[in-house]
Structures are given as structure tokens and as C-alpha cells.
N, C-alpha and C positions, 0 to 999 in steps of 0.2 A: 343546534343551529350551526351551519357552516356555509362559507362562501369560498369556492375554489375558482381560480382564474387560469385560463390557458390561452396565452397570446399566440396568434397565428402570424407567421413571418410574411406570408405572401398576400395577406388581406388586412384591411384596416378595421378588423374586429377582434374582439376577445370573447372566447366562449366562457361564460360564467355559469357555474353550477351553484344553485341555491338549494340548501337542504334543511329540513326541519325534522328533528327526532319526534317520536310519538309524544314525549313529554312536552316538548316545545309547541307541538300542534295541539296540545291539551285535549287529546282524543277526538279531534275534529273528524268529521266524515269527509270533508273536502277542504282544500286549501288552494287559494288563488294568489298569484303575485300580480301586483299592479304598480305602475309608476310612470315616470316620464316616457319610458320606452313604449308605452301603449296609451299615452295621453290620459292616464289615470282613469281609463274606462273600467267601470265596475261590472261584473265582479272581478274582472282581470283575466289573466291567463291561468288556466287550471294546471296545477302541479300534479305529477304522477304520484299515486298512492301505492304503498307497498304493504304486504301482509303483516309486517311488524309494526304498522301504524305510522311509519315515517313518510315524508313527502319530499320530492325533489323535482327540479327542472333545470335544463341548460338553455340559456339564451345567448344569442349572438348580439353583443353590445358594441357600439362604436368606441374605438380606442381614443385615448387622450381626452376623456370626458368623464365628468361625474354624472352618475345616474341615480336619482332619488327613487325609492321604492318602499313598499310595505306589503305585508301579507294580510290576507283576509280569510279568516277561518269560518267555515260554514256560512259564507256570504253575509256575516253580520258582525264579527269581532275582529278588530284590527290588531295586528301584532307586529312588533318591530324586531329587527335582528341585531342583537348586541355585538355580533362579530363583524358588523359593517365597518367600513373605513372611517366613517364619521356620521354625525347626525346634524340636522338643521331644523329650524322651526318650520312647521307645515303651513302656518297661516291660520290654523284653528287653535283656539285657546288650549294650552296645556298639551298640545300634540306635536310630535316630531316625525319627520321623515328621515329614513336612514339612507345612507349614500354608499354606493360602491364606485370606487375610482378605478378606471381602466385605461 
């Protein structure tokens, strides 16, 4: 898993690339990302799959804000990103949302 941030000087956004390796994706056929940026709508935004089994997506996120998110594998298994900036309780017992700060 990895998160890369690219801040734009002339726009109030940050281009954030979220990536999952094949191992992190647990051999999933599809991975979606969902979070505050899409009102937690399931299954979320589909991530691009690659021949090597990895997945990635680049999103334009508002600067100076924390964005909670999670990954959804094969539309049924939630996965968090340990490389996120922090984590917060999700409101569901024993569950956390992960946060990217931009």
C-alpha cells in the first residue's frame, strides 16, 4: 500500500494517488475506494487494476482538510491503509477509518 501526494500551486486541490499491491489487495478481482469524498457511497470509486494484480487511483482532494477513506475488495471486504496519515473510529464497533491529510 502507498499514498502519494502532489500539491498543485494554482488550485486548491492535491492529487492523491492511492495504491495497493497484489498482496495488499489479497488477490481481489476488484477494488473500490470510498470515503467522505464520495459520501461513503458503496461500492465506491473503482480503482484501476494492473496485470501484476495491483490497483491504483488518483483523486483530486481538497487541500487543508482530512479525508477519511477505506478500500472495498470485491465489493464485500473492507481494508484499511496502514500508510495513511492517521486513523479514527468509524462509529462501527471495532472498525476504523483511515485518514489522508492534505
